[in-house]
VOFI-676873 format. One line per 10 residues: number of its first residue (from 1); for each residue x negated, y, z negated of C-alpha. Coordinates in nm, 4 decimals, decimal comma, m for minus. Layout:
<recs>
NUM	X Y Z ~ ... .
</recs>
This chain:
<recs>
1	0,0000 0,0000 0,0000 ~ m0,2869 0,2353 m0,0844 ~ m0,4475 0,1644 0,2520 ~ m0,1239 0,2443 0,4351 ~ m0,0805 0,5731 0,2458 ~ m0,4427 0,6676 0,3149 ~ m0,3935 0,5932 0,6844 ~ m0,0724 0,7989 0,7025 ~ m0,2370 1,0916 0,5222 ~ m0,5335 1,1076 0,7613 .
11	m0,5506 1,4366 0,9492 ~ m0,7751 1,5761 1,2150 ~ m0,8004 1,9074 1,0346 ~ m1,0108 1,9153 0,7174 ~ m0,7899 2,1345 0,4989 ~ m0,4648 2,1635 0,6887 ~ m0,2710 1,9877 0,9595 ~ m0,4048 2,0285 1,3099 ~ m0,1645 2,0857 1,5974 ~ m0,2435 1,7351 1,7241 .
21	m0,1504 1,5929 1,3823 ~ 0,1864 1,7670 1,3951 ~ 0,2534 1,6455 1,7489 ~ 0,1494 1,2901 1,6590 ~ 0,3755 1,2693 1,3551 ~ 0,6598 1,4321 1,5484 ~ 0,6196 1,1755 1,8264 ~ 0,6128 0,8855 1,5800 ~ 0,9142 1,0191 1,3913 ~ 1,1101 1,0659 1,7125 .
31	1,0240 0,7123 1,8249 ~ 1,1306 0,5695 1,4884 ~ 1,4653 0,7497 1,5029 ~ 1,5300 0,6378 1,8614 ~ 1,4429 0,2746 1,7842 ~ 1,6013 0,2272 1,4420 ~ 1,8707 0,4977 1,4402 ~ 2,1280 0,2912 1,6349 ~ 2,0591 m0,0131 1,4158 ~ 2,1159 0,1850 1,0954 .
41	2,4319 0,3365 1,2436 ~ 2,5561 m0,0133 1,3303 ~ 2,4934 m0,1404 0,9768 ~ 2,6621 0,1605 0,8156 ~ 2,9576 0,1385 1,0546 ~ 3,0095 m0,2272 0,9679 ~ 3,1271 m0,1172 0,6213 ~ 3,3760 0,1404 0,7515 ~ 3,7509 0,0822 0,7874 ~ 3,9159 0,1089 1,1268 .
51	4,0426 0,4644 1,0631 ~ 3,6956 0,5862 0,9693 ~ 3,5451 0,4465 1,2911 ~ 3,7748 0,6582 1,5116 ~ 3,7330 0,9702 1,3003 ~ 3,5942 1,2813 1,4711 ~ 3,3416 1,4136 1,4002 ~ 3,1888 1,0822 1,2938 ~ 3,0046 1,0412 0,9664 ~ 2,6953 0,8319 0,9091 .
61	2,7826 0,6941 0,5651 ~ 3,0946 0,4840 0,5030 ~ 3,3560 0,6705 0,3012 ~ 3,6677 0,5409 0,1288 ~ 3,9601 0,7396 m0,0036 ~ 3,9865 0,7062 m0,3792 ~ 4,3023 0,5643 m0,5329 ~ 4,4590 0,5624 m0,8763 ~ 4,6869 0,3161 m1,0500 ~ 5,0035 0,4907 m1,1710 .
71	5,2560 0,3312 m1,3992 ~ 5,5767 0,2440 m1,2179 ~ 5,4066 0,1870 m0,8791 ~ 5,3038 m0,1570 m0,7624 ~ 5,0243 m0,0411 m0,5321 ~ 4,7421 0,2066 m0,6066 ~ 4,8205 0,5568 m0,4782 ~ 4,5858 0,7669 m0,2661 ~ 4,4331 1,0751 m0,4273 ~ 4,4293 1,4197 m0,2650 .
81	4,3022 1,7626 m0,3574 ~ 4,6083 1,9806 m0,3087 ~ 4,6059 2,3579 m0,2723 ~ 4,9221 2,4914 m0,4352 ~ 5,1106 2,8115 m0,3508 ~ 4,9387 3,0061 m0,6296 ~ 4,5988 2,9156 m0,4856 ~ 4,5065 2,6634 m0,7526 ~ 4,3738 2,3193 m0,6597 ~ 4,5041 2,0079 m0,8284 .
91	4,4253 1,6421 m0,7814 ~ 4,7503 1,4630 m0,7029 ~ 4,8516 1,1162 m0,5894 ~ 5,0687 1,0642 m0,2826 ~ 5,3844 0,8594 m0,3274 ~ 5,5159 0,8830 0,0266 ~ 5,5061 1,1022 0,3348 ~ 5,8151 1,2290 0,5173 ~ 5,7319 1,4164 0,8358 ~ 5,5058 1,7108 0,7526 .
101	5,5887 1,6889 0,3842 ~ 5,4137 1,4655 0,1342 ~ 5,5678 1,3787 m0,1993 ~ 5,2963 1,3964 m0,4621 ~ 5,2772 1,3265 m0,8342 ~ 5,0352 1,4100 m1,1104 ~ 4,8890 1,0793 m1,2365 ~ 4,9116 1,2173 m1,5888 ~ 5,2792 1,3127 m1,5402 ~ 5,4248 1,0727 m1,2816 .
111	5,7877 1,1653 m1,3411 ~ 5,7697 1,4993 m1,1544 ~ 5,7718 1,4880 m0,7726 ~ 5,5779 1,7743 m0,6110 ~ 5,6541 1,8361 m0,2405 ~ 5,3414 1,9433 m0,0515 ~ 5,2750 2,0339 0,3106 ~ 5,0379 1,7778 0,4586 ~ 4,8064 2,0553 0,5796 ~ 4,7544 2,1741 0,2216 .
121	4,5838 1,8571 0,1061 ~ 4,2468 1,6961 0,1603 ~ 4,1674 1,3359 0,0686 ~ 3,9386 1,2606 m0,2246 ~ 3,6650 1,0413 m0,0786 ~ 3,3468 0,8763 m0,1965 ~ 3,0734 0,6659 m0,0368 ~ 3,1781 0,3010 m0,0535 ~ 2,9812 m0,0079 0,0501 ~ 3,2294 m0,2945 0,0555 .
131	3,2339 m0,6392 0,2095 ~ 3,6001 m0,6409 0,3137 ~ 3,5142 m0,6331 0,6853 ~ 3,2750 m0,9266 0,6427 ~ 3,5082 m1,1427 0,4361 ~ 3,8055 m1,0737 0,6624 ~ 3,5949 m1,1305 0,9730 ~ 3,4660 m1,4666 0,8492 ~ 3,8204 m1,5679 0,7470 ~ 3,9659 m1,4797 1,0886 .
141	3,6545 m1,5633 1,2919 ~ 3,5383 m1,9248 1,3208 ~ 3,1952 m1,8028 1,2241 ~ 3,0321 m2,1249 1,1050 ~ 3,1464 m2,3241 1,4090 ~ 3,0180 m2,0591 1,6477 ~ 2,6989 m2,0303 1,4428 ~ 2,6411 m2,4070 1,4729 ~ 2,6944 m2,3926 1,8502 ~ 2,4502 m2,1031 1,8816 .
151	2,1877 m2,2867 1,6781 ~ 2,2262 m2,6033 1,8883 ~ 2,2019 m2,4097 2,2148 ~ 1,9081 m2,1972 2,0988 ~ 1,7007 m2,4826 1,9547 ~ 1,7673 m2,7263 2,2400 ~ 1,7137 m2,4670 2,5119 ~ 1,3903 m2,3476 2,3497 ~ 1,2482 m2,7012 2,3267 ~ 1,3399 m2,7784 2,6875 .
161	1,1978 m2,4436 2,7999 ~ 0,8656 m2,5083 2,6253 ~ 0,8415 m2,8577 2,7763 ~ 0,9247 m2,7679 3,1372 ~ 0,7332 m2,4390 3,1470 ~ 0,4220 m2,5848 2,9859 ~ 0,4160 m2,8742 3,2326 ~ 0,4535 m2,6377 3,5274 ~ 0,1877 m2,4046 3,3881 ~ m0,0494 m2,6970 3,3344 .
171	m0,0119 m2,8053 3,6958 ~ m0,0522 m2,4524 3,8338 ~ m0,3573 m2,3732 3,6229 ~ m0,5599 m2,6963 3,6116 ~ m0,4860 m2,8772 3,9376 ~ m0,6177 m2,7900 4,2815 ~ m0,3670 m2,8639 4,5590 ~ m0,2597 m2,7061 4,8836 ~ 0,0079 m2,4382 4,8362 ~ m0,0546 m2,3856 4,4652 .
181	m0,0760 m2,0085 4,4973 ~ 0,2325 m2,0047 4,7184 ~ 0,4294 m2,2015 4,4584 ~ 0,3189 m1,9574 4,1879 ~ 0,4122 m1,6598 4,4054 ~ 0,7566 m1,8032 4,4807 ~ 0,8091 m1,8775 4,1106 ~ 0,7218 m1,5251 4,0048 ~ 0,9230 m1,3699 4,2885 ~ 1,2415 m1,5240 4,1448 .
191	1,2220 m1,2540 3,8784 ~ 1,3476 m1,0116 4,1432 ~ 1,6645 m1,2153 4,2009 ~ 1,9440 m1,0785 3,9774 ~ 2,1726 m1,3124 3,7894 ~ 2,4784 m1,1895 3,9768 ~ 2,3385 m1,3309 4,3033 ~ 2,3033 m1,6888 4,1781 ~ 2,5958 m1,6836 3,9348 ~ 2,8521 m1,8482 4,1636 .
201	2,6185 m2,1120 4,3184 ~ 2,4910 m2,2203 3,9763 ~ 2,8461 m2,2351 3,8403 ~ 2,9521 m2,4564 4,1321 ~ 2,6604 m2,6896 4,0656 ~ 2,7432 m2,7033 3,6943 ~ 3,1055 m2,7845 3,7733 ~ 3,0061 m3,0525 4,0234 ~ 2,7874 m3,2403 3,7737 ~ 3,0538 m3,2137 3,5017 .
211	2,8786 m2,9715 3,2692 ~ 3,1562 m2,7141 3,2739 ~ 3,2895 m2,6644 2,9196 ~ 2,9794 m2,8403 2,7933 ~ 2,6851 m2,7038 2,5959 ~ 2,4525 m2,8722 2,8468 ~ 2,5806 m2,6241 3,1043 ~ 2,4271 m2,3460 2,8964 ~ 2,1071 m2,5229 2,7934 ~ 1,9792 m2,6741 3,1195 .
221	2,0222 m2,4061 3,3933 ~ 1,8029 m2,1466 3,2236 ~ 1,5422 m2,3914 3,0941 ~ 1,2732 m2,3095 3,3541 ~ 1,1831 m1,9409 3,3365 ~ 0,9300 m1,7723 3,5660 ~ 0,8213 m1,5488 3,2793 ~ 0,7340 m1,8516 3,0671 ~ 0,5483 m2,0261 3,3508 ~ 0,3401 m1,7171 3,4230 .
231	0,2683 m1,6520 3,0541 ~ 0,1533 m2,0075 2,9843 ~ m0,0423 m2,0366 3,3095 ~ m0,2410 m1,7235 3,2347 ~ m0,3254 m1,8561 2,8909 ~ m0,4164 m2,2043 3,0139 ~ m0,6609 m2,0526 3,2612 ~ m0,8735 m1,9588 2,9589 ~ m0,9091 m2,3256 2,8577 ~ m1,2421 m2,4572 2,9979 .
241	m1,2073 m2,7121 3,2778 ~ m1,5146 m2,8922 3,1405 ~ m1,3111 m2,9913 2,8346 ~ m1,0568 m3,1671 3,0557 ~ m1,3291 m3,3320 3,2645 ~ m1,4892 m3,4693 2,9474 ~ m1,1572 m3,6183 2,8424 ~ m1,1120 m3,7816 3,1835 ~ m1,4620 m3,9325 3,1620 ~ m1,3665 m4,0814 2,8238 .
251	m1,0671 m4,2447 2,9890 ~ m0,7897 m4,0121 2,8785 ~ m0,4830 m4,0086 3,1007 ~ m0,3331 m3,6870 3,2328 ~ m0,0412 m3,7167 2,9899 ~ m0,2841 m3,7544 2,6984 ~ m0,4802 m3,4509 2,8136 ~ m0,1582 m3,2533 2,8355 ~ m0,0268 m3,3632 2,4953 ~ m0,3477 m3,3716 2,2891 .
261	m0,5603 m3,1009 2,4483 ~ m0,3550 m2,8512 2,6448 ~ m0,0602 m2,8114 2,4091 ~ m0,2650 m2,7686 2,0876 ~ m0,4987 m2,5163 2,2515 ~ m0,2060 m2,3244 2,4051 ~ m0,0262 m2,2959 2,0713 ~ m0,0408 m1,9117 2,0517 ~ 0,1152 m1,8718 2,3977 ~ 0,3733 m2,1398 2,3180 .
271	0,4664 m1,9515 2,0000 ~ 0,5182 m1,6319 2,2006 ~ 0,7351 m1,8093 2,4557 ~ 0,9313 m1,9793 2,1763 ~ 1,0112 m1,6436 2,0183 ~ 1,1166 m1,4967 2,3517 ~ 1,3289 m1,8025 2,4294 ~ 1,5042 m1,7850 2,0920 ~ 1,5886 m1,4205 2,1528 ~ 1,7098 m1,4857 2,5082 .
281	1,9306 m1,7830 2,4195 ~ 2,0724 m1,6357 2,0998 ~ 2,1746 m1,3093 2,2646 ~ 2,3011 m1,4623 2,5894 ~ 2,6620 m1,3652 2,6598 ~ 2,7482 m1,3607 3,0308 ~ 2,6576 m1,7180 3,1246 ~ 2,8229 m1,8849 2,8190 ~ 3,1309 m1,6710 2,8801 ~ 3,1583 m1,8127 3,2340 .
291	3,0782 m2,1758 3,1532 ~ 3,2817 m2,2129 2,8327 ~ 3,6575 m2,1719 2,8018 ~ 3,7247 m2,3901 2,4966 ~ 3,7027 m2,1907 2,1747 ~ 3,5450 m2,4759 1,9766 ~ 3,2408 m2,4560 2,2072 ~ 3,1937 m2,0790 2,1896 ~ 2,8649 m1,9339 2,0745 ~ 2,8568 m1,6360 1,8407 .
301	2,8223 m1,3809 2,1193 ~ 3,1206 m1,5199 2,3106 ~ 3,3233 m1,5622 1,9928 ~ 3,2931 m1,1910 1,9178 ~ 3,4967 m1,1276 2,2290 ~ 3,7993 m1,2847 2,0565 ~ 3,8439 m0,9707 1,8446 ~ 3,9211 m0,7711 2,1583 ~ 4,2953 m0,7837 2,2154 ~ 4,5013 m0,6433 2,5006 .
311	4,6354 m0,3476 2,2986 ~ 4,3864 m0,3070 2,0152 ~ 4,0170 m0,3676 1,9532 ~ 3,9264 m0,4448 1,5928 ~ 3,6007 m0,2566 1,5890 ~ 3,5500 m0,2863 1,2143 ~ 3,5494 m0,6670 1,2346 ~ 3,3421 m0,6708 1,5537 ~ 3,0727 m0,4549 1,3960 ~ 3,0618 m0,6653 1,0784 .
321	3,0314 m0,9903 1,2734 ~ 2,7725 m0,8318 1,5030 ~ 2,5529 m0,7551 1,2027 ~ 2,5834 m1,1180 1,0889 ~ 2,4872 m1,2456 1,4339 ~ 2,1818 m1,0194 1,4365 ~ 2,0493 m1,1376 1,1001 ~ 1,9066 m1,4775 1,2123 ~ 1,7259 m1,3389 1,5153 ~ 1,5962 m1,0460 1,3086 .
331	1,4528 m1,2810 1,0469 ~ 1,2903 m1,4970 1,3149 ~ 1,1321 m1,1939 1,4783 ~ 1,0207 m1,0468 1,1441 ~ 0,8389 m1,3632 1,0373 ~ 0,6897 m1,4514 1,3766 ~ 0,6209 m1,1131 1,5350 ~ 0,2480 m1,1400 1,4584 ~ 0,2298 m1,4334 1,7010 ~ 0,3661 m1,2089 1,9755 .
341	0,0839 m0,9595 1,9293 ~ m0,1938 m1,2183 1,9070 ~ m0,0526 m1,4395 2,1814 ~ m0,0023 m1,1641 2,4371 ~ m0,3352 m1,0043 2,3467 ~ m0,5204 m1,3242 2,4332 ~ m0,3127 m1,4169 2,7395 ~ m0,5071 m1,3802 3,0610 ~ m0,8483 m1,3314 2,8959 ~ m1,1291 m1,5022 3,0828 .
</recs>
């Protein structure tokens, strides 16, 4: 902690901040706000009720109108600061509203009804962090079933991706054959093909083989990624060919070389690709939405769409469930992000 504070307090000027120091800190602060501002707004909004979400101008913190329990009333009554005709301000509880008139009572003297114009009152509010949106969302949203489906798809797709991409990268980096560079070029060029172009052909193939409304239809089509092949190939180029030749002289088969030499040495690049694959599969929405139509097979991202009705969108529940869906991938990235830095830093080094 002391080292971090010393680093943050470093300045170019000896006694006061230099103009470059001010610009640097301003740039870093602006970048932090741009990156983490929307996330903080999402988290704060997940605690807000539906009425607060559509309020204008919006407020960053979640507020809740305070209530009071009054004898003779079954439900708690909402509190308002009311400006009376003599200019005094009293805190009253609303019993009911009729048109532009609100019938108010003093909680200390609930027998007297005080008619008040609705424009002469302001709600008594306080910052409130409650879990009502989360509990209601989990109760109405088949969260654990969708969570299980997402975990199955993410884990299976990541394992298949690592297997297929590592085998392709091994062949393209350690074998000499005619057309190798052309195969690599064609593989990388598929990055320029948008998903919308191949969406219908891939869906027809999935339907033909019977993987429609099946988790295999989500796992298999996106298993081989050109990004993963290129990333692993560039890393495997750094592995000395003499090491493989020595293994072949000792009688090791190509499968043994791949399993016992290539994969252990390519562990940093495999960790990077695994993290990327987890993020891709967990956040995937469009393809599962097309392949799956049975609710029991929905992933979390597709299941969130069930809160969107024809006449009303329950934004408070959507935001709460969105935060829950982001927690697993955030934890994975937080614990494994150091592998991304070290893996990418060493990829392609000769």
